[in-house]
LUMRO-910679 format. One record per residue (C-alpha): residue number from 1; residue in three letters; x, y, z. Coordinates in nm, 4 decimals. Each point is the difference from the previous one (the first is absolute). Example, Ala and Ser with C-alpha at 12.3 -4.5 7.8 and 13.67 -1.06 7.14 Angstrom:
2
{voro->1	bami->ALA	east->1.2300	north->-0.4500	up->0.7800}
{voro->2	bami->SER	east->0.1370	north->0.3440	up->-0.0660}
% end
This chain:
206
{voro->1	bami->MET	east->1.2666	north->-0.7997	up->1.4724}
{voro->2	bami->SER	east->-0.2094	north->0.2803	up->-0.1458}
{voro->3	bami->THR	east->-0.2990	north->-0.0002	up->-0.2329}
{voro->4	bami->LEU	east->0.0234	north->0.1419	up->-0.3519}
{voro->5	bami->LEU	east->-0.3176	north->0.1770	up->-0.1113}
{voro->6	bami->VAL	east->-0.0766	north->0.0965	up->-0.3606}
{voro->7	bami->ILE	east->-0.2925	north->0.2370	up->-0.0446}
{voro->8	bami->ALA	east->-0.1392	north->0.0058	up->-0.3536}
{voro->9	bami->LYS	east->-0.2949	north->0.0287	up->-0.2357}
{voro->10	bami->ALA	east->-0.1040	north->-0.2827	up->-0.2263}
{voro->11	bami->PRO	east->0.1212	north->0.0827	up->-0.3552}
{voro->12	bami->VAL	east->-0.3378	north->0.0875	up->-0.1500}
{voro->13	bami->PRO	east->-0.0134	north->0.2374	up->-0.3007}
{voro->14	bami->GLY	east->-0.1268	north->0.3425	up->0.0958}
{voro->15	bami->ARG	east->0.0698	north->-0.0560	up->0.3703}
{voro->16	bami->VAL	east->0.3793	north->-0.0141	up->0.0134}
{voro->17	bami->LYS	east->0.2785	north->0.2155	up->-0.1366}
{voro->18	bami->THR	east->-0.2430	north->0.2388	up->-0.1648}
{voro->19	bami->ARG	east->0.2724	north->0.2646	up->-0.0370}
{voro->20	bami->LEU	east->0.1802	north->-0.2344	up->-0.2368}
{voro->21	bami->THR	east->-0.2903	north->0.0357	up->-0.2458}
{voro->22	bami->ALA	east->0.1589	north->0.3222	up->-0.1214}
{voro->23	bami->HIS	east->0.2157	north->-0.2365	up->-0.2074}
{voro->24	bami->PHE	east->-0.1587	north->-0.3458	up->0.0313}
{voro->25	bami->THR	east->-0.3526	north->-0.1397	up->-0.0289}
{voro->26	bami->PRO	east->-0.1830	north->-0.0897	up->0.3241}
{voro->27	bami->GLN	east->0.0651	north->-0.3692	up->-0.0742}
{voro->28	bami->GLN	east->0.3697	north->0.0620	up->-0.0581}
{voro->29	bami->ALA	east->0.0205	north->0.2046	up->0.3201}
{voro->30	bami->ALA	east->-0.1656	north->-0.2864	up->0.1884}
{voro->31	bami->ASP	east->0.2409	north->-0.2477	up->-0.1583}
{voro->32	bami->LEU	east->0.2923	north->0.2133	up->0.1171}
{voro->33	bami->ALA	east->-0.1536	north->0.0107	up->0.3475}
{voro->34	bami->ARG	east->-0.0304	north->-0.3783	up->-0.0017}
{voro->35	bami->ALA	east->0.3630	north->-0.0388	up->-0.1055}
{voro->36	bami->ALA	east->0.1106	north->0.2373	up->0.2760}
{voro->37	bami->LEU	east->-0.2056	north->-0.1925	up->0.2543}
{voro->38	bami->GLU	east->0.1366	north->-0.3336	up->-0.1193}
{voro->39	bami->ASP	east->0.3550	north->0.1340	up->0.0307}
{voro->40	bami->THR	east->-0.0752	north->0.1283	up->0.3493}
{voro->41	bami->LEU	east->-0.1538	north->-0.3273	up->0.1179}
{voro->42	bami->ALA	east->0.2902	north->-0.2009	up->-0.1440}
{voro->43	bami->THR	east->0.2381	north->0.2190	up->0.1963}
{voro->44	bami->ALA	east->-0.2117	north->-0.0464	up->0.3121}
{voro->45	bami->LEU	east->0.0279	north->-0.3772	up->-0.0368}
{voro->46	bami->ALA	east->0.3775	north->0.0251	up->-0.0374}
{voro->47	bami->THR	east->0.0334	north->0.2139	up->0.3146}
{voro->48	bami->PRO	east->0.0269	north->-0.1752	up->0.3392}
{voro->49	bami->ALA	east->-0.3131	north->0.0872	up->0.1997}
{voro->50	bami->ARG	east->-0.2303	north->-0.1587	up->0.2576}
{voro->51	bami->ARG	east->-0.3033	north->0.0569	up->-0.2231}
{voro->52	bami->ARG	east->-0.0597	north->0.1566	up->-0.3409}
{voro->53	bami->VAL	east->-0.3414	north->0.1611	up->-0.0234}
{voro->54	bami->LEU	east->-0.1629	north->0.1667	up->-0.3007}
{voro->55	bami->VAL	east->-0.2519	north->0.2552	up->0.1263}
{voro->56	bami->LEU	east->-0.2159	north->0.0256	up->-0.3091}
{voro->57	bami->ASP	east->-0.2640	north->0.2381	up->-0.1313}
{voro->58	bami->GLY	east->-0.1904	north->-0.2261	up->-0.2398}
{voro->59	bami->ARG	east->-0.0054	north->-0.3665	up->-0.0854}
{voro->60	bami->PRO	east->0.3161	north->-0.2112	up->-0.0124}
{voro->61	bami->GLY	east->0.0922	north->-0.1681	up->-0.3269}
{voro->62	bami->SER	east->0.2498	north->-0.2437	up->-0.1419}
{voro->63	bami->TRP	east->0.2677	north->0.2631	up->0.0513}
{voro->64	bami->VAL	east->0.0088	north->-0.0800	up->0.3748}
{voro->65	bami->PRO	east->0.2699	north->-0.2655	up->0.0501}
{voro->66	bami->ALA	east->-0.0074	north->-0.2770	up->0.2574}
{voro->67	bami->GLY	east->0.1436	north->0.1117	up->0.3314}
{voro->68	bami->ILE	east->-0.1757	north->0.3369	up->0.0031}
{voro->69	bami->GLU	east->-0.2919	north->0.0471	up->0.2380}
{voro->70	bami->VAL	east->-0.2773	north->0.2202	up->-0.1395}
{voro->71	bami->VAL	east->-0.2074	north->0.2223	up->0.2284}
{voro->72	bami->PRO	east->-0.2546	north->0.2604	up->-0.1164}
{voro->73	bami->GLN	east->0.0738	north->0.3650	up->0.0587}
{voro->74	bami->SER	east->-0.2138	north->0.1916	up->0.2444}
{voro->75	bami->ALA	east->-0.2151	north->0.2924	up->-0.1077}
{voro->76	bami->GLY	east->0.1003	north->0.3623	up->0.0496}
{voro->77	bami->GLY	east->0.2757	north->0.2373	up->-0.1004}
{voro->78	bami->LEU	east->0.3506	north->-0.1232	up->-0.0681}
{voro->79	bami->ASP	east->0.1200	north->0.0893	up->0.3489}
{voro->80	bami->VAL	east->-0.2808	north->-0.2123	up->0.1473}
{voro->81	bami->ARG	east->0.0739	north->-0.2890	up->-0.2351}
{voro->82	bami->LEU	east->0.3714	north->0.0065	up->0.0793}
{voro->83	bami->ALA	east->-0.0687	north->0.0002	up->0.3735}
{voro->84	bami->ALA	east->-0.2397	north->-0.2937	up->-0.0423}
{voro->85	bami->ALA	east->0.2594	north->-0.1886	up->-0.2059}
{voro->86	bami->PHE	east->0.2563	north->0.0302	up->0.2782}
{voro->87	bami->ALA	east->-0.2551	north->-0.1363	up->0.2468}
{voro->88	bami->LEU	east->-0.0033	north->-0.3236	up->-0.2023}
{voro->89	bami->ALA	east->0.3662	north->-0.0618	up->0.0759}
{voro->90	bami->ASP	east->-0.0409	north->-0.0591	up->0.3732}
{voro->91	bami->GLY	east->0.3583	north->0.1095	up->0.0585}
{voro->92	bami->PRO	east->0.2908	north->0.1677	up->-0.1823}
{voro->93	bami->ALA	east->-0.0717	north->0.0638	up->-0.3667}
{voro->94	bami->LEU	east->0.1283	north->0.1659	up->-0.3142}
{voro->95	bami->LEU	east->-0.2624	north->0.1309	up->-0.2414}
{voro->96	bami->ILE	east->0.0611	north->0.0747	up->-0.3672}
{voro->97	bami->GLY	east->-0.2208	north->0.0771	up->-0.2983}
{voro->98	bami->MET	east->-0.0216	north->-0.1299	up->-0.3564}
{voro->99	bami->ASP	east->0.1589	north->0.3070	up->-0.1600}
{voro->100	bami->THR	east->0.3668	north->-0.1000	up->0.0275}
{voro->101	bami->PRO	east->0.0603	north->-0.3073	up->-0.2184}
{voro->102	bami->GLN	east->0.3728	north->0.0744	up->0.0185}
{voro->103	bami->VAL	east->0.0110	north->-0.0977	up->0.3676}
{voro->104	bami->THR	east->0.2246	north->-0.2938	up->0.0893}
{voro->105	bami->PRO	east->0.0395	north->-0.2290	up->0.3033}
{voro->106	bami->ASP	east->0.3241	north->0.1801	up->0.0839}
{voro->107	bami->LEU	east->-0.1894	north->0.3297	up->0.0202}
{voro->108	bami->LEU	east->-0.2789	north->-0.1445	up->0.2139}
{voro->109	bami->ALA	east->0.1974	north->-0.2168	up->0.2416}
{voro->110	bami->PRO	east->0.1362	north->0.2819	up->0.2212}
{voro->111	bami->GLY	east->-0.3539	north->0.1362	up->0.0452}
{voro->112	bami->LEU	east->-0.1084	north->-0.3251	up->0.1640}
{voro->113	bami->ASP	east->0.2694	north->0.0183	up->0.2683}
{voro->114	bami->PHE	east->-0.1045	north->0.1999	up->0.3051}
{voro->115	bami->THR	east->0.2877	north->-0.1044	up->0.2243}
{voro->116	bami->GLU	east->0.1331	north->0.3553	up->0.0327}
{voro->117	bami->VAL	east->-0.2800	north->0.2185	up->-0.1361}
{voro->118	bami->ASP	east->-0.3686	north->0.0682	up->0.0617}
{voro->119	bami->ALA	east->-0.0914	north->0.0909	up->-0.3561}
{voro->120	bami->TRP	east->0.1186	north->-0.0121	up->-0.3585}
{voro->121	bami->PHE	east->-0.0947	north->0.2632	up->-0.2572}
{voro->122	bami->GLY	east->0.0393	north->-0.0359	up->-0.3770}
{voro->123	bami->PRO	east->-0.0321	north->0.3402	up->-0.1671}
{voro->124	bami->ALA	east->-0.1332	north->0.0340	up->-0.3525}
{voro->125	bami->ASP	east->0.1432	north->0.2654	up->-0.2268}
{voro->126	bami->ASP	east->-0.3433	north->0.1583	up->-0.0518}
{voro->127	bami->GLY	east->-0.0209	north->0.0988	up->0.3662}
{voro->128	bami->GLY	east->-0.1904	north->-0.3065	up->0.1190}
{voro->129	bami->PHE	east->0.1313	north->-0.3292	up->0.1318}
{voro->130	bami->TRP	east->0.0259	north->-0.3494	up->-0.1450}
{voro->131	bami->ALA	east->0.0662	north->-0.1918	up->0.3227}
{voro->132	bami->LEU	east->-0.0818	north->0.0331	up->0.3670}
{voro->133	bami->GLY	east->0.1177	north->-0.2369	up->0.2711}
{voro->134	bami->LEU	east->-0.1210	north->0.0020	up->0.3585}
{voro->135	bami->ALA	east->0.1281	north->-0.2090	up->0.2909}
{voro->136	bami->GLU	east->-0.3210	north->0.0699	up->0.1896}
{voro->137	bami->PRO	east->-0.2782	north->0.0998	up->-0.2414}
{voro->138	bami->ASP	east->-0.2216	north->0.2721	up->0.1426}
{voro->139	bami->PRO	east->-0.2894	north->0.1542	up->-0.1991}
{voro->140	bami->ASP	east->0.0817	north->0.3427	up->0.1421}
{voro->141	bami->LEU	east->0.3264	north->-0.0060	up->-0.1942}
{voro->142	bami->LEU	east->-0.1974	north->0.0087	up->-0.3272}
{voro->143	bami->LEU	east->-0.3508	north->0.1318	up->0.0562}
{voro->144	bami->GLY	east->-0.0399	north->0.3575	up->-0.1162}
{voro->145	bami->VAL	east->0.3152	north->0.0090	up->-0.2130}
{voro->146	bami->PRO	east->-0.0966	north->0.1687	up->-0.3321}
{voro->147	bami->MET	east->0.0570	north->-0.2544	up->-0.2754}
{voro->148	bami->SER	east->0.0920	north->0.0440	up->-0.3677}
{voro->149	bami->GLU	east->0.1416	north->0.3480	up->0.0581}
{voro->150	bami->ALA	east->0.3463	north->0.1392	up->-0.0722}
{voro->151	bami->HIS	east->0.0634	north->0.0256	up->0.3743}
{voro->152	bami->THR	east->-0.1450	north->-0.3387	up->0.1017}
{voro->153	bami->GLY	east->0.3387	north->-0.1578	up->0.0657}
{voro->154	bami->ARG	east->0.1234	north->0.2915	up->0.2078}
{voro->155	bami->VAL	east->-0.3144	north->0.0009	up->0.2138}
{voro->156	bami->GLN	east->0.0083	north->-0.3784	up->0.0463}
{voro->157	bami->ARG	east->0.3652	north->-0.0046	up->0.1031}
{voro->158	bami->HIS	east->-0.0556	north->0.2870	up->0.2432}
{voro->159	bami->ARG	east->-0.2907	north->-0.1944	up->0.1482}
{voro->160	bami->LEU	east->0.2430	north->-0.2830	up->0.0778}
{voro->161	bami->THR	east->0.2739	north->0.2174	up->0.1485}
{voro->162	bami->ASP	east->-0.2497	north->0.2128	up->0.1955}
{voro->163	bami->ALA	east->-0.1134	north->-0.3247	up->0.1647}
{voro->164	bami->GLY	east->0.3559	north->-0.0505	up->0.1226}
{voro->165	bami->LEU	east->0.0777	north->-0.2860	up->-0.2366}
{voro->166	bami->THR	east->0.3463	north->-0.0796	up->-0.1311}
{voro->167	bami->VAL	east->-0.0379	north->0.0170	up->-0.3783}
{voro->168	bami->ARG	east->0.2322	north->-0.1117	up->-0.2767}
{voro->169	bami->ASN	east->-0.0438	north->0.0610	up->-0.3705}
{voro->170	bami->LEU	east->-0.0114	north->-0.2566	up->-0.2748}
{voro->171	bami->PRO	east->0.1286	north->0.1142	up->-0.3444}
{voro->172	bami->GLU	east->-0.2114	north->0.2510	up->-0.1899}
{voro->173	bami->LEU	east->-0.1920	north->-0.1541	up->-0.2910}
{voro->174	bami->CYS	east->-0.2198	north->0.1223	up->-0.2842}
{voro->175	bami->ASP	east->-0.3686	north->-0.0945	up->0.0162}
{voro->176	bami->VAL	east->-0.1610	north->-0.0845	up->-0.3332}
{voro->177	bami->ASP	east->-0.2837	north->0.2493	up->-0.0383}
{voro->178	bami->THR	east->0.0580	north->0.1769	up->-0.3315}
{voro->179	bami->PRO	east->0.1295	north->-0.1076	up->-0.3430}
{voro->180	bami->ALA	east->0.3296	north->0.1743	up->0.0814}
{voro->181	bami->ASP	east->0.0269	north->-0.2002	up->0.3230}
{voro->182	bami->ALA	east->-0.0688	north->-0.3205	up->-0.1911}
{voro->183	bami->ARG	east->0.2780	north->0.0733	up->-0.2500}
{voro->184	bami->ARG	east->0.2448	north->0.0781	up->0.2776}
{voro->185	bami->VAL	east->-0.0771	north->-0.3095	up->0.2066}
{voro->186	bami->ALA	east->0.0045	north->-0.2295	up->-0.3033}
{voro->187	bami->ALA	east->0.3418	north->0.1363	up->-0.0960}
{voro->188	bami->THR	east->0.1455	north->-0.0514	up->0.3477}
{voro->189	bami->ALA	east->-0.1484	north->-0.3495	up->0.0526}
{voro->190	bami->PRO	east->0.0225	north->-0.1784	up->-0.3378}
{voro->191	bami->TRP	east->-0.0207	north->-0.3440	up->0.1659}
{voro->192	bami->THR	east->-0.3623	north->0.0539	up->0.1085}
{voro->193	bami->ARG	east->-0.3271	north->-0.1121	up->-0.1580}
{voro->194	bami->PHE	east->-0.0976	north->0.3646	up->0.0112}
{voro->195	bami->ALA	east->0.2956	north->0.1093	up->-0.2127}
{voro->196	bami->ALA	east->-0.0526	north->-0.2774	up->-0.2561}
{voro->197	bami->LEU	east->-0.3663	north->0.0903	up->-0.0423}
{voro->198	bami->HIS	east->0.0707	north->0.3723	up->-0.0069}
{voro->199	bami->THR	east->0.2604	north->-0.0461	up->-0.2735}
{voro->200	bami->GLY	east->-0.2420	north->-0.2079	up->-0.2060}
{voro->201	bami->LEU	east->-0.2875	north->0.2433	up->0.0394}
{voro->202	bami->CYS	east->0.2142	north->0.2991	up->-0.0890}
{voro->203	bami->ALA	east->0.1192	north->-0.1754	up->-0.3146}
{voro->204	bami->VAL	east->-0.3635	north->-0.0456	up->-0.1044}
{voro->205	bami->THR	east->-0.1299	north->0.3449	up->0.0980}
{voro->206	bami->ARG	east->0.2711	north->0.2094	up->-0.1609}
% end
């Protein structure tokens, strides 16, 4: 069975979801980040996996549920940190972030099955990716990929296919980066903590 990795920042005001401050205060943006992370970790716990590891930038808090291992992120650019996160798995792994609170166990489960594929790729609609699964994690598959760019996903997927890997896509999702993203995700996933908090905050800030 594969490892499920969640790479995230601790929800500290001024350090997470700063683009949301175009509409929300830094504290509200951090609260939304915490809700998204809590949703993501709850989904991780509900998804069959060998291990569930939170690779965290910052200090863990009460928002980390039992059953989730916490490991500090390495230093360096995002490509370096992603490669280091995969090294923690010691075997097949699926890595996701904290930006898709709408994710469900049904969406994640295929990405943990490497019976017929070498890699899984979850494209994000902003040109990046929300999930990456590797049967045999190799730093060279990630190092040097330009991150947080409109072409990041395309470059990353080409890196996998250029290495001769069999790649399958997971469904495309919206990452929560901007207030517009937050509205869209909250509307499509009303069952989440994120959506409940977003609805409450918007009612107050109108």
